[in-house]
C-alpha positions, 0 to 999 in steps of 0.5 A, spaced: 481 673 099 474 671 102 473 667 109 471 661 105 477 660 101 483 657 104 490 659 103 494 653 100 500 654 104 496 654 111 493 647 108 499 644 107 502 646 114 496 643 117 498 638 122 491 634 122 493 632 115 499 629 117 499 621 116 496 617 121 501 613 125 500 605 124 499 600 130 505 596 128 504 590 134 498 586 136 496 590 143 494 583 146 500 579 144 506 584 143 507 581 137 509 585 130 503 585 125 505 583 118 507 589 113 501 591 109 500 588 102 494 593 100 494 601 100 491 604 106 484 606 105 481 613 105 477 616 110 470 614 107 472 607 106 474 606 113 467 609 115 464 604 111 467 599 115 465 601 121 458 602 118 457 595 115 461 591 121 466 588 116 473 591 114 478 589 110 485 587 113 492 589 110 492 584 105 485 584 103 481 579 107 475 581 110 474 580 117 470 583 123 472 591 124 476 589 130 479 582 127 485 579 124 485 574 118 488 567 118 494 570 115 495 574 121 494 581 118 489 586 122 483 590 119 485 597 117 481 599 123 486 596 128 492 598 124 490 605 124 488 605 131 481 607 130 478 601 134 
């Protein structure tokens, strides 16, 4: 095996590939956020949220990257602890 190839067994055990823990409560109020109703976006989509300064919430509304929609759902960036 060359140095450019990755062993599948080592990649599967990589702790950096573990799921990102969600922030379940609003850090300002301590109140719990509603459960997500949309699938968690991939890394590229999260980066686009930051670049475009508009982000989807956990229920699909569009808000500022650090925003919460009128239904009480945080942006995915908040939920994942990115910002």
